[in-house]
Each structure stands twice: as C-alpha cells, then as structure tokens.
C-alpha positions in Angstrom: -26.2 35.0 8.4 -22.5 34.7 9.1 -23.2 33.5 12.6 -25.6 30.8 11.2 -23.0 29.7 8.7 -20.3 29.6 11.4 -22.5 27.4 13.6 -23.4 25.1 10.7 -19.7 24.8 9.8 -18.7 24.1 13.4 -21.4 21.4 13.7 -20.2 19.8 10.5 -16.6 19.7 11.6 -17.6 18.3 15.0 -19.7 15.6 13.3 -16.7 14.8 11.0 -14.3 14.6 14.0 -16.7 12.3 15.9 -17.1 10.0 12.9 -13.3 10.0 12.3 -12.7 9.0 15.9 -15.3 6.2 15.8 -14.0 4.8 12.5 -10.4 5.0 13.6 -11.1 3.1 16.8 -13.0 0.5 14.8 -10.2 0.0 12.3 -7.5 -0.1 15.1 -9.6 -2.8 16.8 -9.9 -4.7 13.6 -6.1 -4.3 13.0 -5.2 -5.7 16.4 -7.6 -8.6 15.9 -6.1 -9.3 12.5 -2.6 -9.2 13.9 -3.5 -11.7 16.6 -5.2 -14.0 14.1 -2.2 -13.9 11.8 0.2 -14.7 14.5 -1.6 -17.7 16.0 -3.3 -19.2 12.9 -1.5 -21.3 10.3 -0.1 -24.7 9.7 0.9 -24.7 13.4 -1.9 -23.2 15.5 -0.5 -21.4 18.6 -2.8 -20.4 21.4 -3.2 -16.6 21.8 -2.1 -16.8 25.4 1.2 -18.4 24.4 1.6 -15.7 21.7 1.2 -12.8 24.1 3.5 -14.5 26.6 6.3 -15.0 24.0 5.9 -11.4 22.8 6.0 -10.1 26.4 9.1 -12.2 27.2 10.7 -11.0 24.0 10.1 -7.3 24.8 11.3 -7.8 28.4 14.5 -9.4 27.2 15.0 -6.6 24.7 14.6 -3.9 27.4 16.9 -5.6 29.8 19.5 -6.3 27.2 19.3 -2.8 25.9 20.0 -1.5 29.5 22.8 -4.0 30.1 24.2 -3.9 26.5 24.1 -7.7 26.2 22.5 -8.0 22.7 23.9 -11.5 22.1 21.6 -13.0 24.7 18.6 -11.3 23.1 19.4 -12.8 19.7 19.9 -16.2 21.3 16.5 -15.9 23.0 14.8 -15.1 19.7 16.5 -18.0 17.8 16.8 -20.7 20.4 13.4 -20.5 22.2 11.7 -23.4 20.4 9.8 -24.0 17.2 6.8 -21.9 18.1 8.9 -18.9 19.0 10.9 -19.1 15.8 7.6 -19.3 13.8 6.2 -16.2 15.5 9.3 -14.0 15.5 11.0 -15.1 12.3 8.0 -15.8 10.0 4.6 -14.6 11.1 5.3 -11.3 12.8 7.5 -9.9 10.0 4.9 -11.0 7.5 1.9 -9.5 9.1 3.7 -6.2 9.8 4.9 -6.0 6.2 1.3 -6.7 5.1 0.0 -3.9 7.3 2.7 -1.3 6.3 2.5 -2.1 2.5 -1.3 -2.4 2.5 -1.6 1.1 4.0 0.9 2.4 1.5 -0.9 1.0 -1.5 -4.2 2.4 -0.4 -2.7 5.8 0.3 -1.0 5.7 -3.1 -4.4 5.1 -4.7 -6.0 8.0 -2.8 -3.3 10.4 -4.0 -3.8 9.3 -7.6 -7.5 9.7 -7.3 -7.0 13.2 -5.9 -4.5 14.1 -8.6 -6.6 13.0 -11.5 -10.0 13.8 -9.8 -11.2 10.3 -10.7 -12.2 7.5 -8.2 -11.1 4.9 -10.8 -7.5 6.0 -10.8 -5.1 3.6 -9.1 -1.5 2.2 -9.4 -2.7 -1.0 -11.0 -5.2 0.6 -13.4 -2.9 3.3 -14.6 -0.1 0.9 -15.3 2.2 2.2 -12.5 2.5 -1.3 -11.0 3.4 -2.7 -14.4 6.0 0.0 -15.0 7.7 -0.8 -11.6 7.6 -4.5 -12.4 9.1 -3.9 -15.8 12.2 -2.0 -14.5 12.7 -4.4 -11.6 12.6 -7.3 -14.0 15.2 -5.6 -16.3 17.5 -4.9 -13.3 17.2 -8.5 -12.0 17.8 -10.1 -15.4 20.4 -7.8 -17.0 22.1 -5.9 -14.1 22.0 -8.3 -11.2 24.8 -10.5 -12.6 27.2 -7.5 -12.5 25.9 -6.0 -9.3 25.9 -9.1 -7.2 23.1 -9.8 -4.7 20.1 -7.4 -5.1 19.5 -5.6 -1.8 16.3 -4.0 -0.6 17.4 -0.5 -1.4 18.2 -1.3 -5.0 14.8 -3.0 -5.5 13.1 0.1 -4.1 15.1 2.5 -6.4 14.4 0.4 -9.5 10.7 0.1 -8.7 10.5 3.8 -7.9 12.1 4.8 -11.3 9.7 2.4 -13.1 6.7 3.9 -11.3 7.9 7.4 -12.0 8.4 6.8 -15.7 4.8 5.6 -16.1 3.3 8.4 -13.9 5.1 11.1 -15.9 4.0 9.4 -19.2 0.4 9.3 -18.1 0.7 12.9 -16.9 1.9 14.1 -20.3 -1.0 12.3 -22.0 -3.5 13.8 -19.5 -2.6 17.3 -20.8 -3.8 16.3 -24.3 -6.8 14.2 -23.3 -9.8 15.8 -21.8 -11.8 12.7 -21.0 -10.8 10.8 -17.9 -12.2 7.6 -19.3 -9.7 7.9 -22.1 -7.0 8.6 -19.7 -7.7 5.3 -17.9 -7.6 3.5 -21.3 -4.2 5.0 -21.9 -3.1 3.8 -18.5 -4.3 0.3 -19.2 -2.5 0.3 -22.6 0.7 1.5 -20.8 0.3 -1.5 -18.5 0.1 -3.8 -21.5 3.2 -2.2 -23.1 5.2 -2.6 -19.8 4.0 -6.2 -19.5 5.2 -6.9 -23.1 8.6 -5.4 -22.4 8.8 -7.5 -19.2 7.9 -10.7 -21.1 10.5 -9.8 -23.7 13.2 -9.4 -21.0 12.2 -12.8 -19.5 13.1 -14.5 -22.7 16.8 -13.8 -21.8 16.5 -14.9 -18.2 17.9 -18.0 -16.7 15.7 -20.7 -15.2 16.3 -19.5 -11.6 15.6 -15.9 -12.6 12.4 -16.9 -14.3 11.3 -18.8 -11.2 12.1 -15.8 -9.0 10.3 -13.3 -11.2 7.3 -15.6 -11.5 7.0 -16.0 -7.8 7.5 -12.3 -7.2 5.1 -11.1 -9.9 2.2 -13.1 -8.4 2.4 -11.0 -5.2 3.1 -12.3 -1.8 4.3 -11.2 1.7 5.9 -14.6 2.3 9.4 -13.2 1.7 9.1 -10.8 4.7 12.0 -10.3 7.1 12.7 -7.8 9.8 15.0 -6.0 7.3 12.3 -5.5 4.7 9.8 -4.5 7.5 12.3 -1.8 8.6 13.0 -0.5 5.1 9.3 -0.4 4.1 8.3 1.2 7.4 10.8 4.0 7.0 9.8 4.7 3.3 6.1 4.3 3.6 5.4 6.0 6.9 7.6 9.0 5.9 5.7 9.3 2.6 2.3 8.9 4.3 3.3 11.7 6.8 4.3 14.0 4.0 1.1 13.2 2.2 -0.9 14.1 5.3 1.0 17.4 5.5 -0.2 18.2 2.0 -3.9 17.5 2.9 -4.9 21.2 2.9 -3.5 21.8 -0.6 -5.1 18.6 -1.7 -8.5 19.7 -0.4 -8.2 23.0 -2.3 -7.0 21.2 -5.5 -10.0 18.9 -5.4 -12.3 22.0 -5.7 -10.5 23.1 -8.8 -7.1 24.4 -10.0 -8.3 28.0 -10.1 -9.5 27.9 -6.5 -6.1 26.3 -5.4 -4.2 29.0 -7.2 -6.3 31.7 -5.5 -5.1 30.3 -2.2 -1.5 30.8 -3.3 -0.7 27.1 -3.9 2.1 26.5 -6.4 0.5 23.9 -8.6 3.7 22.8 -10.3 5.4 22.0 -6.9 2.2 20.5 -5.6 1.8 18.1 -8.5 5.5 17.2 -8.4 5.1 16.3 -4.7 2.1 14.1 -5.4 3.8 12.3 -8.2 6.9 11.6 -6.2 4.9 10.4 -3.1 2.7 8.2 -5.3 5.7 6.7 -7.0 7.5 6.1 -3.8 4.6 4.4 -2.1 3.9 2.2 -5.1 7.6 1.4 -5.5 7.8 0.1 -1.9 4.9 -2.2 -2.4 6.2 -3.6 -5.7 9.7 -4.0 -4.5 8.9 -5.9 -1.3 5.7 -7.8 -2.2 5.2 -7.7 -6.0 2.2 -6.3 -7.9 -1.0 -6.3 -5.8 -4.2 -5.3 -7.6 -7.4 -3.4 -6.6 -6.3 -2.3 -3.2 -5.4 1.2 -4.4 -8.8 1.7 -6.0 -11.2 -0.1 -3.6 -9.8 0.9 -0.2 -10.0 4.7 -0.7 -13.6 4.3 -1.7 -14.3 2.3 1.5 -12.6 5.0 3.6 -14.7 7.8 2.1 -17.9 5.8 2.5 -17.1 5.2 6.2 -16.3 8.8 6.9 -19.0 10.3 4.7 -16.5 13.0 3.6 -13.6 13.5 1.1 -11.5 15.8 3.3 -7.9 14.6 2.9 -6.9 15.4 6.4 -9.2 12.7 7.8 -9.3 10.4 4.8 -5.5 9.8 4.5 -5.0 8.3 8.0 -8.2 6.2 7.7 -7.2 5.0 4.2 -3.9 3.9 5.6 -5.5 2.0 8.5 -8.2 0.5 6.2 -5.5 -0.6 3.7 -3.5 -2.3 6.5 -6.6 -4.1 7.7 -7.7 -5.1 4.2 -4.3 -6.6 3.3 -3.8 -8.3 6.7 -7.0 -10.2 6.4 -6.5 -10.9 2.7 -3.0 -12.4 3.5 -4.6 -14.5 6.3 -7.0 -15.9 3.7 -4.3 -16.4 1.1 -2.1 -18.6 3.4 -4.8 -20.5 5.4 -7.8 -21.3 3.2 -6.0 -24.0 1.1 -3.1 -24.6 3.5 -0.4 -25.9 3.0 -0.9 -24.4 -0.5 -0.7 -20.6 -0.5 -2.6 -18.4 -2.9 -1.1 -15.2 -4.4 -2.2 -12.2 -2.4 -3.3 -10.5 -5.6 -5.8 -13.3 -6.2 -7.5 -12.6 -2.8 -7.4 -8.8 -3.1 -8.9 -9.0 -6.6 -11.7 -11.3 -5.4 -12.8 -8.8 -2.7 -11.7 -5.6 -4.5 -13.2 -6.1 -8.0 -16.8 -6.1 -6.8 -16.2 -2.8 -5.0 -14.8 -1.3 -8.2 -17.8 -2.6 -10.2 -20.1 -1.0 -7.7 -18.2 2.3 -8.0 -18.5 2.2 -11.8 -22.3 1.5 -11.6 -22.9 4.2 -9.0 -20.8 6.7 -11.0 -22.8 5.9 -14.1 -26.2 6.3 -12.3 -25.0 9.6 -11.0 -24.0 10.8 -14.5 -27.4 9.7 -15.9 -29.3 11.4 -13.2 
C-alpha cells in the first residue's frame, strides 16, 4: 500500500512539474512578445528589426564602456542617437519593465493575501490595502512634502508601506473577531471607504498642482516610469517575491489548517508576520510607483491556479508573478494605444478584464457551496 501511494505521489509530482514547465515557457513567450509589442508600438511605430538593432548596439556600447571605463560615451549614445532611440530607451523600455515588475508584485501580493485569509476573494484592492497606501501617500504629499522638499522614490515606498501595513493589521485584528470570511471582505471594503474619505478630506487642503498630481497618480499609470523607479521597484519586488517563495512550504502547510502547520513545527506568529510584511511591501511598491491598480491581485492568482491545476505555493508563486507581469504589460499596451494619443488609466483596463474573472470566481464558489 505504501509503495502504491509512493508511486501515485511521484506521478502527481511529475505531472505537476511538467505542467509547470509548460505554463512557464508559455508565459515567458507571451512576456517576450508583449515586451516587443510595447517597444515598437505607439504614436511612433518602430520596426522590430530596428528595435533589436538599437538594443544590441546599446548593450555592446555598455559592455565596451564598462571594460574601458568610459561611461560618458555610453550616456551620449543613449541620449543623442536620434528620436527613435530616445523613445525606446527613455520612455518605452522603462515603462514596460516597470509594468512587468509591478504587475508581478501585485499578483503575488494577492496570492499571499488569499493564502493568509484562505479566501480566493482576498486582494489588496478589495481589503482596502490599496486605499490605505493611497491615503498615507496623499497625506505625506500634501502636508509633509513642503517641509521635506522633493519626494523621492524611497519616501514614497515607505509612506505607501506604512499605509498598507496599517490596513493589513486592522483587518487582521477584525478577522480574529469575525468568523465569516464574507463579513471580513465587507470590513475590508468599508476600510477602503474610510481611507478614501480621509484622502478626500486631505485633498481639500491641497494646492492646485498637488490636486492635479494626486488625481493623475490615483488613476493608476506606468507613464511616469524611469530607470530609477525600475531599479527601486525591481530591488524591492524581486526580493520580496524570493522571500515569499522561500515560505512556500509553510504556506502549503498553513493552507491545510493551523493545527497541521503547528504539528510541523511552524511558528504561526512569525509566519503570519512575514506574510503581512511581504504583502504590505509588494502592495506598497505598486502604489508608490504606479498608483492604485484594481483586480490584478484577485484575478491573476486564480488564472495561475487554473493553468497549473494545483494550489501548491512553490509552483504557483513564480507562475503568478509571470502571469501578473504578462497581464499588466498587455493591459498597459491597450491603455496607451487603443485611443492614442489619449491614454486610459491602467486601472480602467485591468478592471475591464479582471472584473469578469472575479464574477466567475464568485459564481463558481457559490455553486460549489450549494453542491
């Protein structure tokens, strides 16, 4: 009997590994295709051959200048190589890379929240985490920025992180008194409304340029991307994603129940604290650099689990990150090209494609409960 069970388990693991490899290759191919489309599509269409040639020349110059120590000529190459080159290196490449990094971070954040609350409807937007980050960033911009000078990327991340952390801890305290997960989601939505009310109250004291800045930022967009923001977001998000993946085994045990996790020697307090901090950090990076983006954190983890036919965190986390990157890259492409030169908010596009997936999840979950 043990031998039969071992063979069955081995086959199941082999099947999961094969499906993971197939899905990962498919998503990487989609990601590369999306990157190429984002670079050569826009108000100025640039042939793919020219794009690859410019990127190759840029990499060649970077390697040569790194070896020779002549970094000034590298900068001159990037800035003085013509309009198309400036569009690619200064606008489109930072934007698409930021969309990929933050899209994956937002999807991973949603998966961590769904694991923590054991509810597929949990997500940064639904639980009010995005609203909390937006609230504190708005307060910092309106009341503290005049005394602090120019707001740098690190300050935005810290403010967003603290706002996210406040809401996560509040929802966590409420969850200890509420047994129904549906009620917990209602509490999260109400927290979002409270944060939005505080944000609107703070905006009444803002100057006109601050109101314009906050309005543009709150709509969600990757248009303000630069190589600096790409670097900051990559460091924070990829490090947090790696730490989340290292917690995949405790997450798998936690999903089977707190008692089972404790029987394996998992310290639940430390584990929960790690999940809260990682979720807050991932959400904070997205809010700080791109503004609130809805439905990605709920819909994408569901897509990942459906593609893999499993909920094992060790395989779901990397696929969720890739899937979130692909989802946001193509949504950003639609946002900036469908009504060009007018650009839509990225949240509008993600809501358009993400909301039907969430509705389907709710109907499927209801049918399962009725059955």
